[in-house]
C-alpha positions in Angstrom: -6.9 -6.8 8.4 -5.3 -3.9 6.8 -8.2 -1.8 5.5 -8.3 0.9 2.6 -10.7 3.9 2.2 -12.2 4.6 -0.9 -9.3 7.8 -2.0 -6.6 4.5 -1.7 -8.6 2.0 -3.2 -9.0 4.6 -6.2 -4.7 6.2 -5.5 -4.2 2.5 -5.9 -5.8 2.3 -9.8 -4.8 4.8 -10.6 -0.8 4.5 -9.8 -1.1 0.9 -11.4 -2.8 1.5 -14.4 0.4 3.8 -14.7 1.9 0.8 -15.8 3.5 -2.1 -18.2 0.1 -4.0 -17.5 0.8 -8.0 -16.6 -2.0 -8.2 -14.1 0.0 -8.4 -10.8 0.5 -5.3 -10.6 -0.1 -3.9 -7.2 0.6 -1.2 -4.2 3.0 -3.3 -1.8 3.7 -2.0 1.3 7.2 -2.8 3.4 9.6 -1.9 5.6 12.5 0.4 4.9 15.2 1.5 6.9 15.7 5.2 8.1 19.8 5.2 8.7 19.9 4.0 11.7 17.1 6.8 13.0 14.3 2.9 13.2 12.4 1.8 10.8 9.2 3.5 8.3 6.8 2.2 6.0 7.8 2.5 1.8 5.5 2.2 -0.8 5.8 1.1 -4.0 4.8 -0.4 -7.3 5.5 -3.4 -8.1 4.6 -5.5 -10.4 4.0 -8.2 -8.3 3.8 -10.4 -5.0 7.6 -11.0 -4.0 7.5 -14.4 -1.7 5.5 -14.6 2.1 3.3 -11.5 0.4 -0.3 -11.1 2.5 -2.6 -10.2 -0.5 -4.8 -7.5 -0.4 -7.8 -6.4 -3.2 -10.7 -4.2 -2.9 -12.2 -3.7 -5.4 -9.9 -3.4 -8.7 -7.1 -2.9 -5.9 -4.0 -4.7 -4.6 -2.1 -4.3 -1.7 0.9 -6.7 -1.2 2.1 -6.0 2.1 5.4 -7.4 3.6 5.4 -10.2 6.3 7.0 -8.7 8.5 4.7 -6.0 8.7 1.9 -7.3 8.6 0.7 -8.2 12.0 1.4 -4.6 12.8 -1.0 -3.3 9.8 -3.1 -5.5 11.7 -5.3 -3.0 13.1 -4.8 0.1 10.5 -6.8 1.3 7.7 -4.8 2.3 4.7 -5.7 6.6 3.5 -4.4 8.1 0.4 -4.3 11.8 0.0 -4.0 13.6 -3.8 -2.7 16.8 -4.4 -3.2 19.5 -7.1 0.1 18.7 -8.9 -0.9 15.6 -8.7 1.6 13.1 -5.8 0.1 11.1 -3.8 0.8 10.2 -0.1 -0.6 7.6 1.3 -1.4 7.4 5.5 -2.4 5.0 8.1 -4.1 5.5 10.7 -5.6 3.1 13.4 -9.0 2.1 12.6 -11.6 3.1 14.2 -13.5 0.7 15.7 
């Protein structure tokens, strides 16, 4: 199962707090086509999960994972880096045993 670092939890909570409070708001991880160059992951704020999404919750942070990538992310960790100007970059790495 995808795990979240403390930095990822804080970043997700901060980002979702800026949205309209729906009680369902979270970060959604999905696939994104790169115009024939392959597939990459997309992270976006969502008002709730889509049909089939796996829902992860950790310390008040909600993550919705598209069903097509659940198995890919099974042994991964989601981390976040916050830039000085406030932008957030999410990183997916293999979980250390």
